[in-house]
C-alpha positions as CSV (number, residue, x, y, z in Angstrom):
1,M,-3.7,-3.8,3.0
2,I,-7.0,-2.1,3.4
3,R,-5.8,-0.3,6.6
4,L,-2.7,0.8,4.7
5,L,-4.8,2.3,1.9
6,D,-7.2,3.9,4.4
7,D,-4.8,6.8,5.0
8,P,-5.0,9.2,2.1
9,L,-1.3,10.1,2.1
10,R,-0.2,6.4,2.2
11,A,-2.6,5.7,-0.7
12,R,-1.1,8.5,-2.7
13,I,2.5,7.3,-1.9
14,I,1.6,3.8,-3.1
15,E,0.1,5.3,-6.3
16,Q,3.2,7.4,-6.9
17,L,5.5,4.4,-6.4
18,A,3.5,2.4,-8.9
19,D,5.0,4.7,-11.5
20,G,8.5,3.7,-10.4
21,P,11.0,4.0,-7.5
22,A,11.3,7.4,-5.9
23,C,13.3,9.0,-3.0
24,T,11.6,10.9,-0.2
25,C,12.5,14.3,-1.8
26,H,10.6,13.2,-5.0
27,L,7.5,12.1,-3.0
28,V,7.6,15.4,-0.9
29,D,7.7,17.4,-4.1
30,D,5.1,15.4,-6.0
31,L,2.6,15.0,-3.1
32,G,3.1,18.5,-1.5
33,A,3.4,16.8,1.9
34,K,5.8,17.5,4.7
35,Q,9.0,15.3,4.7
36,P,8.4,13.9,8.3
37,A,4.9,12.8,7.2
38,V,6.2,11.1,4.1
39,S,9.0,9.4,6.0
40,H,6.6,8.2,8.6
41,H,4.3,6.6,6.1
42,L,7.2,5.1,4.2
43,R,8.4,3.4,7.4
44,I,4.9,2.0,7.9
45,L,4.8,0.7,4.3
46,R,8.3,-0.8,4.7
47,E,7.3,-2.6,7.9
48,A,4.2,-3.9,6.2
49,G,6.3,-5.3,3.3
50,I,4.6,-3.1,0.7
51,V,7.8,-1.2,-0.2
52,V,11.5,-1.8,0.0
53,A,14.2,0.8,0.6
54,E,17.2,0.8,-1.8
55,P,20.2,3.0,-0.9
56,R,21.7,4.8,-3.9
57,G,24.6,7.0,-2.9
58,R,23.3,9.7,-0.6
59,F,19.7,8.9,-1.2
60,T,17.3,6.1,-0.4
61,F,14.9,5.1,-3.1
62,Y,11.6,3.4,-2.3
63,R,10.2,0.8,-4.6
64,L,6.7,-0.8,-4.5
65,L,6.6,-4.6,-4.2
66,P,4.0,-5.7,-6.7
67,E,4.0,-9.2,-5.1
68,A,2.5,-7.8,-1.9
69,I,-0.2,-6.0,-3.9
70,D,-0.9,-9.2,-5.8
71,E,-1.3,-11.2,-2.6
72,A,-3.7,-8.7,-1.1
73,A,-5.7,-8.6,-4.3
74,E,-5.9,-12.4,-4.3
75,R,-7.2,-12.5,-0.8
76,L,-9.8,-9.8,-1.5
77,T,-10.9,-11.6,-4.6
78,A,-11.3,-14.8,-2.7
79,L,-13.4,-13.0,-0.1
80,A,-15.6,-11.5,-2.8
81,D,-16.1,-14.9,-4.4
82,R,-17.1,-16.4,-1.1
83,A,-19.5,-13.5,-0.4
84,R,-21.1,-14.0,-3.9
85,S,-21.5,-17.7,-3.4
86,T,-23.1,-17.4,0.0
87,A,-25.2,-14.2,-0.5
88,G,-28.4,-16.2,-0.8
89,S,-27.9,-18.4,2.2
90,R,-29.3,-17.5,5.6
91,R,-28.4,-18.9,9.0
92,E,-31.3,-19.8,11.3
93,C,-31.6,-17.8,14.4
94,S,-32.2,-19.6,17.7
């Protein structure tokens, strides 16, 4: 998830889709990005299981999958909790 959000355009696409499903033409207009770039990032997000494509007539709408975001957030929260609990411990060097 962190690598997916590392790209500024992908992060903006995810933010836009959090407001509801959108087709590529909406994202191109809203983000001011080129259509091939938006399509490329949507494919990456689809393959990662972050968004799902839903055909509607001539258009394909993309919808953010909140479960995927929740899962990533839970993993990051668990890592943060572990880091907090072990912050004071040091391993001995040999």
